[in-house]
N, C-alpha and C positions, 0 to 999 in steps of 0.2 A: 146213777141217774144216766140215761142214754143221752142227754143233752152234754154233759160233761165230756163222755167218750168221743162223741161225734166232733166236738170242738176241739179235742186235743188230737185226735187223727187228722183233721183238717189242717191244724198248724204244723204238725210233723210233715205231712204230705208237701205242704207249701214249701217248707225249709229245704227239703229234700229236692224239690222242683227246682227252686232257685239255685241251689248248689250245682246240680246237674247242668244248668245252662249258663252259669256264670263262669268267667274266665279265672282260673286260679292261679296267682302268682305269689306264692309265699316263700319265704326263706327261714330256715331254722337259724336262729341267732343267739339262742340262750338254752341252758338246762339247769334244772334246779332240784334240790333235794329238801324235803322239810320235815320236821318234827312237831306233833301238835297232840291235841286231844278232840276225841269225837264223842258225841252224847245224843240218844234218841230224846225227843221231847219228854219233859217230866210229867208225871201225873197220869201215866197211861196204863201202867201194869202194877198189879199188886204183888208185893215181893215177901210179905211175911205174914203169919197167922193172925197178927194184930190188926190187919187192914191196911198197912202202911203201903203208900204207893211209891213208885220209882222216882227217884230225882235225877239231876243231871249226874252222868256216869263218868265222864272224863276219861275214856278208854285211849290209852297211848296209840298214836298213829304215826306211821311213817308214809311219806309221798315222795315221788320222783315223776318228772315230767319235762317237756319241751315247750319252748315258745316259738312259734311261727309268726314272722313279721309280714304285714301285707302292706300297710302304709303308715303315714304318721299318726293316724287315729285309731286304726283297727289292728287287732292281733288274734291269733288262734292259739290257745293253750291245750294241749292233751296231757292229761295226768293219770297216774295210777297210785292208788294208795291202798294200805292194809292197817288193821289194827291188830295188836297182839292179843293172842287167845287169852281171855280173861273171864272171871266169874262174877262180874260186877252186880249182876241183880240177884243171883241166887247160887248158893255154893254148890248146888247140885246140877248146874248147868253151866257149861263153857261155850263162849260164843267165838268166833272168828269172822272177820268180814274184810271183803275187798271191794274196790270200785274202779271202774274206768270211765272218765268222761272227756268230753270236748266242749270247750267253752269259746265263744266269741267274746273278746274284750274291747272296750272303748277306753282310750287313753284320755285322763283329765289331770295334767299335770304329773306328780309323784303317785297318783292313784289310778287304779284300773278297775272298771266296773265290768263284771263278768256274768255270763247265763250261757246255759247249754245243756246238753242232755248226755246220758250215759247208761251203764248198767252196774248193778249192785248184787254182789253175791255174799250170802250169810250162810254160815255152816254152824250148827248147834250140836252139842252132844251131851249126853247124860247117861247115868246107870240104868234107867228104865223104871217102872214100877209108877207110884203115884205119891204126891205131896199133898199133906193136909194143910189148908188155908182156909180162913175165916171169910165167908161171903155174906155180908150183912149180918144177921144174927145167926146164921147157920153155918155149919163146917163143910165145905166141900173138898173132895179129893180130885186133884188136878193131876193129868198124866205126865210123867217126865219123860223126854225123849230118850230113846234106847240107841245106842251107838252114835252114829252120826247122820244127821238131816241136814239137807242143803237146799237153798232156793235162790232164783236168779230174778231180780226185779229191774224193770225199765225205771229210770229216774230223771227228773229234771233238777237242775241246781241253778243257784244265783248267789252272787257276792261280791266282795270288794278286796283289792289287794292294795296295800300302802307300802311304798319302798321307804325303808329306814336307811338313807345314805345309798351307796352304790350296790352293795353286794347282798343286802338283807332285805327280805320284805315280811310283812305280817298280813295274813289273808284269813278272811272269815267267810265261811260259805254255808249256805242251807240247801239241804237235799229234800226233795218232794218225791214221797212215795205214794203209789196207788192213784196216779192221776188219771190213768185210763180204765179204772176198775169201776164197775157199777155196783159192786157188793161190799166193797171195803173202804172204810174212811180214810181221807188223805192223812198221812203222818209225815213229819218233818224231823230231820235230824240236823246237828250243827256241827261244824268243824272248824277249829282255829289252829293254823299252822304258823311257825317261824321259818322262813325258807331261806337257804343260801344259793345264791345264783352263780353259775360257774362262769358267766360272761357278764361282769359287773357293768351295767348301764344305767342303773338307777331309775329304771321303767323308761327312760328315754330312748327314742328309736336311733339304732345305730345308722352308720352311712352305708347302706346296702346297694344303693343305685350305681 
């Protein structure tokens, strides 16, 4: 839809304009590493010849990132993550994924609400040829990737992080794909991670003034 694309482009342009005209005064005060699971939304892809659709995939994921402090209410997080190569949907196809995003966060006690934008890289590889799958009452031959195929997507994300004491936090994120595409349906993915913080603050603002 043209309206969806126009609105998304307007939002992105406004954010970059505000950022360019704003006075940036951030300080790095924390770094973290996390382990978790990633999954595309279920029920979107057929995975065998009996018509079974995909469910939650729970791909193991590792993340690292920095936290930039701005004031007592707002912070900026920059994060890199990647999934371990796996064949969660189809034994004939191996998938590897990476992402990088920047999120603006709002502190609400031990909880931080975050939203931002980023990029998502996906690589799939396979033996080539075709795979036979049932398509309704018929049998359809679907092509398998040959060697490695890669794609890069613009994403938006939103989530919440809850600090569990001083050094650990639990974070849940949603990734939104195809926000600016008129031809593709918007898809979502889920990521849940347990994070270890190198500068334990429990989510509270350190004394940086």
